C-alpha positions as CSV (number, residue, x, y, z in Angstrom):
1,X,15.2,-7.1,13.8
2,X,15.7,-7.5,10.3
3,X,15.4,-4.3,7.8
4,X,15.8,-3.7,4.3
5,X,17.1,-0.1,3.8
6,X,17.2,2.1,0.6
7,X,21.1,3.4,0.8
8,X,21.0,5.0,-2.7
9,X,19.9,5.0,-6.2
10,X,18.8,1.3,-7.0
11,X,20.7,0.1,-4.2
12,X,19.1,-1.7,-1.1
13,X,20.6,-3.0,2.2
14,X,19.5,-5.8,4.6
15,X,20.3,-4.7,8.1
16,X,19.7,-5.4,11.5
17,X,18.1,-2.6,13.5
18,X,16.0,-2.1,16.7
19,X,13.1,-3.8,17.8
20,X,10.8,-1.2,17.8
21,X,8.7,-0.6,21.5
22,X,4.7,0.3,21.6
23,X,4.9,4.5,22.3
24,X,1.2,4.5,22.9
25,X,-1.3,2.4,25.0
26,X,-3.2,2.7,21.9
27,X,-0.2,1.2,19.4
28,X,0.0,-2.4,18.3
29,X,3.6,-4.3,17.7
30,X,3.2,-6.2,14.4
31,X,5.4,-8.5,12.8
32,X,4.8,-8.1,9.2
33,X,4.3,-11.2,7.0
34,X,4.1,-10.2,3.8
35,X,4.5,-6.9,1.5
36,X,4.2,-6.1,-2.0
37,X,6.2,-3.5,-3.9
38,X,4.1,-0.5,-5.1
39,X,4.8,1.9,-8.2
40,X,5.6,4.1,-5.7
41,X,8.0,2.7,-3.8
42,X,9.4,2.3,-7.2
43,X,9.7,5.9,-8.0
44,X,12.3,6.4,-4.7
45,X,14.0,3.4,-5.9
46,X,14.5,4.5,-9.4
47,X,14.2,8.4,-8.9
48,X,15.1,9.2,-5.6
49,X,11.6,11.1,-5.3
50,X,7.8,11.1,-5.8
51,X,6.8,14.8,-7.1
52,X,8.7,17.4,-4.8
53,X,9.1,14.7,-1.9
54,X,13.3,13.7,-2.3
55,X,14.4,10.4,-0.6
56,X,16.0,10.6,2.2
57,X,19.1,7.9,2.8
58,X,18.7,5.6,4.1
59,X,15.2,4.9,4.4
60,X,12.6,2.2,4.7
61,X,10.2,1.7,2.2
62,X,6.8,-0.2,1.9
63,X,3.0,0.2,2.3
64,X,1.3,-3.0,1.5
65,X,1.6,-5.4,4.0
66,X,-0.2,-8.1,6.0
67,X,0.9,-8.6,9.2
68,X,0.0,-10.4,12.7
69,X,-0.4,-8.6,15.9
70,X,2.1,-9.7,18.3
71,X,1.6,-7.5,21.3
72,X,-1.0,-4.3,21.9
73,X,-0.8,-1.4,24.2
74,X,-2.9,-1.3,27.4
75,X,-5.4,0.8,25.8
76,X,-6.3,-1.6,22.8
77,X,-9.4,-3.5,23.3
78,X,-10.3,-4.6,19.4
79,X,-7.0,-6.4,19.1
80,X,-5.2,-9.4,20.1
81,X,-1.9,-11.0,19.7
82,X,-1.7,-13.3,16.6
83,X,-4.7,-12.1,15.2
84,X,-3.7,-11.4,11.8
85,X,-4.6,-8.1,10.3
86,X,-4.6,-5.4,7.1
87,X,-2.8,-2.4,7.6
88,X,-3.9,1.1,6.3
89,X,-0.7,2.7,6.2
90,X,-1.7,6.0,6.6
91,X,-1.9,7.7,10.5
92,X,-3.8,10.7,10.2
93,X,-4.2,13.2,12.9
94,X,-7.5,13.0,14.0
95,X,-8.4,16.5,15.2
96,X,-7.7,19.1,11.5
97,X,-10.3,20.4,9.6
98,X,-10.0,17.5,7.0
99,X,-10.5,14.6,10.0
100,X,-13.1,15.9,11.7
101,X,-15.3,16.7,8.4
102,X,-14.3,12.5,7.3
103,X,-11.2,13.2,5.2
104,X,-8.6,11.2,6.5
105,X,-6.8,10.6,3.0
106,X,-6.0,14.7,3.3
107,X,-5.3,14.9,6.8
108,X,-3.1,18.0,7.2
109,X,-0.5,16.6,9.6
110,X,-0.9,12.8,7.9
111,X,2.2,10.6,8.1
112,X,2.3,7.7,5.8
113,X,4.7,4.4,6.2
114,X,7.6,5.2,3.6
115,X,7.5,8.4,2.8
116,X,10.5,10.4,4.3
117,X,10.3,12.7,6.9
118,X,6.5,10.9,7.9
119,X,7.2,7.4,9.1
120,X,9.7,4.7,8.4
121,X,8.5,1.9,5.9
122,X,7.1,-1.6,6.3
123,X,9.9,-3.5,4.9
124,X,10.9,-4.6,8.2
125,X,10.1,-7.6,10.7
126,X,8.3,-6.0,13.4
127,X,6.7,-2.4,12.9
128,X,4.4,-0.1,15.7
129,X,1.1,1.2,14.3
130,X,-1.8,2.3,15.6
131,X,-4.5,0.1,16.0
132,X,-7.1,2.2,14.4
133,X,-4.7,1.1,11.2
134,X,-5.1,-2.2,11.6
135,X,-8.1,-4.4,10.5
136,X,-8.6,-8.2,11.9
137,X,-9.4,-10.5,8.3
138,X,-10.6,-13.7,8.4
139,X,-8.4,-16.7,8.3
140,X,-9.8,-17.4,4.7
141,X,-7.6,-14.5,3.5
142,X,-3.6,-15.7,2.7
143,X,-1.1,-13.6,3.0
144,X,-1.3,-11.9,-0.8
145,X,-4.7,-11.3,-0.4
146,X,-4.4,-9.9,2.9
147,X,-1.3,-7.3,1.5
148,X,-3.7,-6.6,-1.8
149,X,-6.2,-5.2,0.5
150,X,-4.3,-1.5,0.8
151,X,-4.1,-1.0,-3.2
152,X,-7.4,-3.0,-3.6
153,X,-8.8,-0.5,-1.4
154,X,-7.5,2.6,-3.2
155,X,-9.5,1.3,-6.0
156,X,-12.9,1.2,-4.3
157,X,-12.3,4.6,-2.8
158,X,-12.2,5.7,-7.0
159,X,-14.9,4.1,-8.0
160,X,-17.3,5.0,-5.0
161,X,-16.0,8.9,-6.4
162,X,-16.7,8.2,-10.2
163,X,-20.5,7.7,-9.3
164,X,-20.9,5.3,-12.2
165,X,-24.7,5.5,-14.3
166,X,-26.3,1.8,-14.7
167,X,-24.6,0.5,-17.8
168,X,-21.6,2.9,-17.6
169,X,-18.8,3.1,-20.3
170,X,-15.0,3.1,-18.6
171,X,-11.2,2.9,-19.8
172,X,-8.5,2.0,-17.6
173,X,-5.4,3.7,-18.8
174,X,-2.6,1.7,-17.4
175,X,-3.3,-1.8,-16.5
176,X,-0.3,-2.6,-13.4
177,X,-1.3,-3.6,-10.3
178,X,-3.6,-0.6,-9.1
179,X,-5.5,-0.3,-12.8
180,X,-6.0,-4.0,-12.0
181,X,-7.0,-3.7,-9.0
182,X,-9.8,-0.5,-10.4
183,X,-10.8,-2.8,-13.1
184,X,-11.6,-5.9,-10.2
185,X,-12.7,-2.6,-8.1
186,X,-15.1,-1.4,-11.3
187,X,-16.4,-5.1,-11.9
188,X,-17.7,-5.8,-8.6
189,X,-19.1,-3.0,-7.6
190,X,-20.9,-1.8,-11.2
191,X,-22.4,-2.8,-13.9
192,X,-19.8,-1.0,-16.2
193,X,-18.8,-2.1,-19.6
194,X,-15.1,-2.0,-18.8
195,X,-12.3,-1.4,-21.6
196,X,-7.9,-1.5,-20.5
197,X,-4.7,-0.4,-22.2
198,X,-0.8,-1.5,-20.7
199,X,2.7,-1.4,-22.8
200,X,3.0,-5.2,-21.4
201,X,1.2,-7.7,-23.0
202,X,1.3,-9.7,-19.9
203,X,-0.7,-7.1,-17.9
204,X,-2.7,-6.6,-20.7
205,X,-3.6,-10.6,-20.4
206,X,-4.6,-10.2,-16.7
207,X,-6.9,-7.1,-17.7
208,X,-8.5,-9.7,-19.8
209,X,-8.8,-12.6,-17.1
210,X,-10.2,-9.3,-14.5
211,X,-13.1,-8.7,-17.1
212,X,-12.0,-6.2,-19.5
213,X,-14.3,-6.5,-22.3
214,X,-11.0,-5.6,-24.8
215,X,-7.5,-4.7,-24.0
216,X,-5.4,-2.7,-26.3
217,X,-1.2,-1.6,-26.2
218,X,-0.9,2.2,-27.5
219,X,2.7,0.9,-28.6
220,X,1.3,-1.7,-31.1
221,X,-1.8,0.2,-32.1
222,X,-3.6,3.8,-31.5
223,X,-5.9,2.4,-28.7
224,X,-8.1,6.1,-28.8
225,X,-9.2,5.3,-32.7
226,X,-9.9,1.9,-31.5
227,X,-11.7,2.3,-28.5
228,X,-14.0,4.9,-30.0
229,X,-14.9,2.3,-33.2
230,X,-15.9,0.5,-30.0
231,X,-17.5,3.3,-28.1
232,X,-18.5,6.0,-30.5
233,X,-20.2,8.3,-28.2
234,X,-17.0,8.2,-25.4
235,X,-16.7,6.9,-22.0
236,X,-18.5,8.0,-19.0
237,X,-15.2,7.8,-17.1
238,X,-11.8,7.0,-17.5
239,X,-9.0,6.1,-14.7
240,X,-5.6,7.1,-15.4
241,X,-3.6,4.9,-13.7
242,X,0.0,4.9,-15.2
243,X,0.7,9.0,-14.2
244,X,2.2,9.2,-17.7
245,X,1.1,12.5,-19.8
246,X,0.6,10.3,-22.7
247,X,-1.6,8.3,-20.9
248,X,-3.3,11.8,-19.6
249,X,-3.4,12.5,-22.9
250,X,-5.5,9.5,-24.1
251,X,-7.7,9.7,-21.2
252,X,-9.1,13.2,-22.1
253,X,-10.0,11.9,-25.2
254,X,-11.5,8.7,-24.6
255,X,-14.4,10.8,-22.4
256,X,-17.6,11.9,-24.0
257,X,-18.8,15.6,-22.8
258,X,-19.2,15.2,-19.0
259,X,-17.2,12.6,-18.5
260,X,-15.2,11.8,-15.7
261,X,-11.0,11.8,-15.6
262,X,-10.7,9.7,-12.4
263,X,-6.3,10.7,-12.3
264,X,-4.9,7.2,-9.5
265,X,-1.5,7.5,-11.1
266,X,1.4,9.0,-9.6
267,X,3.8,10.7,-11.8
268,X,7.9,10.5,-12.0
269,X,7.2,14.5,-13.0
270,X,5.9,17.4,-11.0
271,X,3.6,18.9,-13.9
272,X,1.3,17.7,-16.5
273,X,-0.3,19.1,-18.7
274,X,-3.9,19.0,-20.6
275,X,-5.7,20.0,-23.7
276,X,-7.8,23.0,-22.0
277,X,-9.7,23.2,-25.3
278,X,-11.1,20.0,-24.7
279,X,-11.8,19.9,-21.0
280,X,-13.6,23.5,-21.3
281,X,-15.7,21.9,-24.8
282,X,-16.7,18.9,-23.3
283,X,-17.1,20.3,-19.5
284,X,-14.8,17.2,-18.1
285,X,-14.2,16.8,-15.0
286,X,-11.1,16.0,-13.2
287,X,-11.0,14.1,-10.1
288,X,-7.8,13.1,-8.1
289,X,-8.0,9.9,-6.0
290,X,-5.7,10.2,-3.0
291,X,-5.2,7.0,-0.9
292,X,-8.1,5.1,0.7
293,X,-10.4,7.4,2.7
294,X,-12.6,4.6,4.4
295,X,-12.5,1.7,2.4
296,X,-10.2,-0.5,3.5
297,X,-13.3,-2.7,5.4
298,X,-15.0,-2.6,1.8
299,X,-11.7,-4.9,0.4
300,X,-11.8,-7.3,2.7
301,X,-15.4,-7.8,2.6
302,X,-14.9,-8.0,-1.2
303,X,-12.0,-10.4,-0.8
304,X,-13.4,-12.6,1.6
305,X,-16.8,-12.9,0.2
306,X,-14.4,-14.3,-3.0
307,X,-16.4,-11.4,-5.5
308,X,-12.5,-9.7,-5.4
309,X,-10.0,-12.1,-7.0
310,X,-6.6,-10.3,-6.2
311,X,-4.8,-13.6,-6.2
312,X,-4.1,-13.3,-10.0
313,X,-2.4,-9.9,-9.7
314,X,0.5,-11.6,-7.6
315,X,3.1,-12.8,-10.1
316,X,6.1,-13.4,-8.0
317,X,7.1,-14.3,-4.5
318,X,10.5,-13.1,-2.9
319,X,12.0,-13.8,0.5
320,X,13.0,-11.0,2.5
321,X,16.4,-11.0,2.2
322,X,16.3,-11.2,-1.9
323,X,14.2,-7.9,-1.7
324,X,16.9,-6.2,-4.0
325,X,16.1,-8.6,-7.0
326,X,11.9,-7.9,-6.3
327,X,12.6,-4.9,-6.8
328,X,15.0,-4.7,-9.8
329,X,12.6,-6.8,-11.4
330,X,9.3,-4.8,-10.6
331,X,11.3,-1.4,-12.1
332,X,12.4,-3.1,-15.0
333,X,8.4,-4.5,-15.6
334,X,10.6,-8.5,-16.7
335,X,9.2,-11.5,-16.7
336,X,5.5,-10.8,-16.8
337,X,5.7,-8.9,-13.6
338,X,2.3,-7.6,-12.2
339,X,2.8,-7.9,-8.1
340,X,6.1,-9.0,-6.7
341,X,5.3,-9.7,-3.3
342,X,7.6,-9.8,-0.1
343,X,7.9,-12.9,2.1
344,X,8.9,-10.9,5.5
345,X,8.1,-13.5,8.5
346,X,9.4,-16.8,7.5
347,X,6.8,-17.8,10.3
348,X,3.2,-16.7,8.3
């Protein structure tokens, strides 16, 4: 089968590699149909690492996928060949204290698709995963929507963590794919008024289309001052989806006393700072969002019901052979890109 390997910084190669086989009766062999390029993939592509975890070249990236079941292990009862599935890219051990307490997202022995030293990613024609990570999807979902279940499920989890009161005022700082998924989740799960920021005008237009009451660019205006005029009491919650120091600073300034900062963005650096004076005096809460904990089924339901429209997030499509071009585009944020989707299986 074919796979795309990251062989160095900004270097990718399409190679032949052996077809994987089922190694456990609870596994399934998946034909990968479509894969979305995620910001965390871009960290490895551009910088060769996320935090302290360096890339190990060559490695296969990718974890936002829609797939079709090609083969099932003898112990798999809930899936059948030909069935289309969304995939939770985290494989939890199921035995540690975190798993036993319902926190598979912080499993102490977790393995994640495309993470160095854990599992190879999904930029491949075929992939083996535990059946427990695969959720059937209705035929009404197209392959783009199935791949977008993964980022939307993170957003659903973040909104659940926020526990927003009725009529809350919230901001999404950073309107890339995860920020827009968060905006969509807030709009369909709550009655909050949502404001958005981003450095790219095309993404601000997408935020408005997704229901943002206001959207501004920090490169052209003081977004903190603008939002303080709109909401003098401040925000009940801010969802930081950029992973940048400036975005963290803006988020803290926007919150009302007792407000919550939900950190979803993945920083390129190991350390960020906070204004402890503001945090302490306003008794602000900081919540770090770690992947999607038990929210995949909910994300599928929201898309299938039509309540969560994620189709506008996909702005570019690429064939498998042009994966390097897709990564270059997303890394440079050119051509109004929001989500680039790679078509892997020509059969889908």
